[in-house]
N, C-alpha and C positions, 0 to 999 in steps of 0.2 A: 503493499499500500504506499502510495507516495505522500509526501509532506503536504498537508493542508495548505491551500493558498491563504495568504494573509498579508495585509497591508504592512510594508516594511517597517513603520513606526511601531505598529502592535508587535510584529515579530521580534523586533528588537527589545522591546519592553518584556516580551515573554521569556526570551533567552535570559535576559538580566534577572528576572524574578526568580527563575529556576537557580541560576548561578548564586543569587544572594542566600537562597535557602541552603544550599550545599556548603557554601563558605561559612554560614553560621554554624552549621553542624560539625565540621570538621577544619583542620587546619588547611591552609593553602596548599601545602605540599601532598596532601592526601586526596585532593580532589582533581580529577582529570578532565580535559575538555571533552572527550568521548562520553564520560559519565553526564556532563552538563547537557551535551547535544542530545543524549538519550532521554534525559529528564525533560527537556523541552520540546522533544519530539521532532528533532530536525537532524540533519546530517552535520558531521563535524565540518565538512566544507562550507556549509551555509553559515555555521557559527563563526568559522574564520572569516568569512566574507563580512560579516558584520561587526566583528571585534577584533580581528587579526590574531594576536597571540593571547594565550592564557593569561599572561600579565595585564595586557591591555583590558581584558574582560574584568580582571580582578580590581583594577583600579577604577573602572567604571561602577563596579559593584560597591566598592568602599565609598566612592563618592556620594553614591545613592543612600548607602547606609548613614552616612554622617549627615544627610540632609533631612533627618527627621525634623519635624516642627519643633523650634526651640521653645524653651520655657518662657512663657510670657513675662515681661518686667512687671512687677507688682504695681497695680494702678496706685496712684498718689492718693493717699489719705491724709488730710491736715492732722498734725499731731502724731503721725506714726513714726517710730523711732527707726534709726538704721538697722537695729537689731531685729525688730519686727519684719522689716522688708527682706533681710537677709534670711531669716528663718523661713519665710514664706517662699523665697525663691529657692533655697536649698531643698526643702520639701518636694517642691515640684521638680527639680533636677533628679533627685532619688526616685520619685515616682515614675519619671521617664525612662530612668535606667532600669528599673525593675520590670517595666512594660516591654522594653527593648532589650533585655539582657544579652541575648545570644548576638543580636546585631551589633551592639556596642562593644562587646568582647571581641568580635571578629574584626571590626573597623580598626581598633586602637592595638589590636595584637599583632595581626599580619604574620602570624606563626609560619615558619617555613619559607617565607619569600626572600628573607635576606634584607641587606641594605638597598633601598631604592629611593633615590631622590625625589622622583616624581610622587610616589606614595608618601613620603615623609612630608611633601608640600601640602598634599590633600589634607593629611591629619593635622598638620601644623596650622593650616587655615581654620580648621574646625576648633583647634584649641584657641586661636586668637578670637572666634566668636564668642567663645565662654568668657574670655577677658572683657570683652566688649559688653557682654552682658552684666558681668559684675560690676564693672564701672558704672553702668546705668542704675543698677540697683541701689549702689551705696553713694550715687551723686557725686561721682570724683571726675566728670567729664573734662572740665577745664584743666584740672591739675594732671590727668593722665595725658593730655595733649601737650602740656608744658614740660613734664617731667618724665623721662622714659623709665625712672626708677619705678614708677607706679605700676606700669603694666609689666616690668620685668618681675616685680615681687608677687603679682597676681597671677603670672605664669607659672611661678614657683608653686603658689597655692593651688593652681590647677593640676599640676602634677602630682601633687600630695593627694589631692581629692580623687584623682584616678587611682592611685595606689591603695588608698583607704577603701574605695569602692571595690577594688579587686579582692581585698581582704574580707569583704562582705559577701560579695556575689560569687567568687571562685572558691575561696579557702573556708569560708564560713566561721572564721575568727571573730568577726564584728557582726552585730545585728545592724539592721538599717537605722534603728533608733540610735545606736552608738555611733555610727558614722555621721549621723546628723548633729549630734552634740559635739563630736570632734570638729567638723567643719565649720559649725556656727561660732564655736568659741575661738577657733583658730583664725578665722577671717576678722573677727572683731579685734582680737590681739594684734594681728598684722596691722589692721587700719588705726588702731588708737595708739599703740606703743612702737611697733617695729618701723613701720613706714616712716613716722616723724624722726626716728633716730637715724635711719638710713640717709635721710636728707636733711639732717639737723642744721646744716650750714646755710640752708635755704630758708630764711625767716618767714617766708610767704607760706610755707607749708606747715609752720607751727600751729597747733589746734587753736582755734578761736571760737567764740560763740556763733560766728556766721558760717561755719564750715559743718558739714554733715558727719562729724566724727563721732562714733559711738562710744557710749560708756560700757563698762563691763557689768552693768547691772540691768 
């Protein structure tokens, strides 16, 4: 029986959907293009026509995996503290990870693929979007634009958040609630204590009543 005729865009999406499923279930090195083609109901030649190599297909799959709808920035509520906004945002992020566990782990893991600059660029862009989100949540937009240290420290926080989430989702050493507490308290400490000390020579960054620096309470 021949391959069902399908619009090229639909066919591409069908192949990509099957590839995402297989890459979520097993490491990159254990999934073959022959297997993906069979799952999509197409020949390997047709798969190669749409995506070229296995690497190209994986890059497309990871790009789509990381394009899951972002956690909305909490709506501004008069009187809401930075802690409250951070708490709401972290809870939304953990909920997103729990719903998309395999997708997220596959996208940030890339097990078996080795060092790949293009893949790193895709994942790096996703991590930058996380930093953009945090900057919006805590209201540090102008300072992040003026001081690269802000984004650098938040990138470090993001890496720690990834590691803590793996301890929860993969190793089971932490619960979701424990990860939440760890991330919330760490983020507040970074904003209130660590960031001002890192750039303490810049008097404009000293905490003042007009800035959205959180308290520890």
